[in-house]
C-alpha positions, 0 to 999 in steps of 0.5 A, a space after each residue: 498504570 505502568 506498562 513494561 516491555 520485555 527487558 534487555 541490554 543496551 543503554 537506558 535513559 528516561 526521556 520525554 516524547 515530544 513529536 512523531 516521526 514520518 513512520 509513526 515512531 515517537 521522537 525523543 532526544 538522547 545526546 542531542 540526537 533523535 531517539 525513535 521509539 515505536 508505540 509512543 505518542 507526544 507527551 509520553 514519559 518513558 524509560 527507554 533502551 537504546 537498541 542501535 543506530 539509525 540514520 541521524 539518530 538512535 533506534 530505541 525500545 520502551 522498557 516502561 511507560 512512566 507517564 502517559 501523554 494526553 494524546 494516548 488512546 486505548 488501542 481497539 485491537 487485541 493484537 496491537 503491539 506485537 502485530 506489525 500491521 498497525 503502528 498508531 492505534 494508541 494515538 488519539 484519533 483527531 491528533 492522528 488525523 492532524 499528523 497524517 495530514 501534515 506528512 505531505 506538506 512536511 515532505 514538500 517543505 524538505 524539498 523546498 516545495 509548496 503546493 499552490 493548493 493543498 486540499 483537506 485529508 480524505 480518510 478511509 475508515 478501518 474495515 475497508 481493506 479489500 486486499 490483504 497479504 498474510 504470512 503463514 508458518 506451520 510449527 510443531 504445535 499449530 499454524 501461525 497466520 498473520 503479520 510479522 512483528 515490527 523489524 522481526 521474523 517473528 510471526 504474530 498469529 491473528 484470528 481477526 483484523 480490524 482493517 479488513 473487510 468483514 469477508 476477508 476477516 471471516 476468512 482467517 479462521 478457515 485459512 488456519 484450518 486449511 493450512 493446518 491440514 496442508 502444510 508440513 512442520 516448518 513449511 511456510 506460505 504467503 497468502 494474498 487475499 482479495 475481495 472482488 466484486 464477484 467473490 474472494 480471490 486467493 493466491 497461496 505462494 508456498 514451496 509445499 509440493 501439491 499432491 492430488 489429495 492437496 488439490 482435492 482439499 483446496 477445491 473443497 475449501 474453495 467450495 466451502 468458503 465460496 471463493 471465486 478463484 484459488 491459485 497456487 504459486 511456488 516461491 513467486 513462480 507463475 500462479 496456477 489456477 487450482 480452482 476457478 469457480 467464477 472470474 474475480 472481477 474489479 470494475 475500473 471506469 465501468 469496465 470489468 477487469 479480471 486482475 492477475 492472481 496476487 496482482 496489485 490493486 488499490 487496497 480499498 474501493 473507497 480510496 480507489 474512487 477518490 484517487 480516480 475522481 481527483 485524477 479525472 477532475 484535473 483533466 481539461 475538456 480540451 485533452 484528447 490523449 493521455 499516457 498512463 504510466 505504471 498503469 497496473 491492470 487499468 485503475 486509471 486507464 479505463 476511466 481516462 479512456 471514457 473520452 481520451 485515447 490512452 497509452 498504458 505502460 506497466 512493468 508487470 506482464 500479467 497486469 498488462 495482459 489483464 488490462 489488454 484482455 479487458 480492453 478487447 472485451 469493452 467498448 474502449 478497445 480502440 482507445 487503449 494501447 498497452 505495453 509491458 515496459 520496465 519504466 525504471 530501466 526503460 522510461 518513456 522518453 521525452 520525445 515519445 511523450 511530447 505532443 501528448 496532452 496528459 501524463 498520469 503516473 502511479 509508481 511503487 513506493 520507491 517513486 519514478 525517478 528515471 521516468 520523471 527525468 524524462 517527463 521534466 524534459 517533455 512538453 506535456 502541459 499537464 502531469 497528474 502524479 499518484 503516490 503512496 510515499 510522500 518522501 519519494 513523491 517530493 523528490 520526484 516533484 522537485 525534478 518536475 518543478 526544476 524542469 519547469 512545472 508548477 505544483 498546482 494542487 495536492 490531495 492527501 488520502 489516508 487509505 492505510 489507517 493507523 499507519 505511516 503510509 499516505 496516498 496522494 494525488 498531485 497536479 502539475 502544469 506547465 
């Protein structure tokens, strides 16, 4: 069966997709340059339109699928295609796993690096995502709630998500109803929903001005769907708790932590446990101190502090406040020191790190360029890197290796199914 996409202008060409790029786009060739085609797989023969320039090649769109490749699969989600939440539901599962596992060694190879030992890919299946960030807009006809189309401001309305935990997926329709009553036409909202161990934690970020009636409606909603906490923020301002029925709690190393509203945590419980296990497995019995850089609210800090003295540094003050409060309430208060510190502008210096036993760092997607420069100058014998971006990780790994470290081992972890995102843990030794 031939499938057609929306038409449009631009140069057209019939091409054969021969591989996948790092973000999951199919790669074909036009004029000796790569053509990136979303939602294609190797073996697809398509009529494509060149839509613009891209670094090293062209961006494209499929006009018509002329012949499906052998690795093409039926997407399980009815929203796949328009919805930008997933990129690879149409790819054979075994081939997808092989491609995902190859992202890390390929990124290392491009930097002239190789891990001493590359462990097998660890996969977290769909339906485990405990944290979702959604966008909503009120139109003249209805509320749209969901994800944007790829490289577009167009919002795709969804009433289910195969990535989310059942509790989060079940929240979508009640959220539609709530926002339909709350928002005025053309008003928007950004919703961050987290399934904690004690219930759902919801942050709504919107320029809508809350009236008393709105607050009553939000409180009634929290009661009806049994939220643990509901908070409101205005365009990124400090979140205000509108309804706190009980503390939303996540446990890190057995320590209960109340994360800040909308704060970053690992997207799946299973993925978090794999990351923690791999980090702890790298720590020698002789270690006594550790620095946890980009610590968040304590994902690695508290497991490390079960037997080490830990210095935690993080740029988000709310996360540090959550970490510090949890430490004070725990039996590890004397082993944890936390500091709010912008590690991109004010990295922990080599002299501050030297003499320590272990450094663990888990930066955002753009990596830890400035911090790694200082690490490379330090005498710390063991560095454990956690990353959600193989490309920036490989750049940072190159700096560490050039500074005298050896990349001992690395573990790729897929807790972002059907996407080009890959988590990893890597161990460096002097």
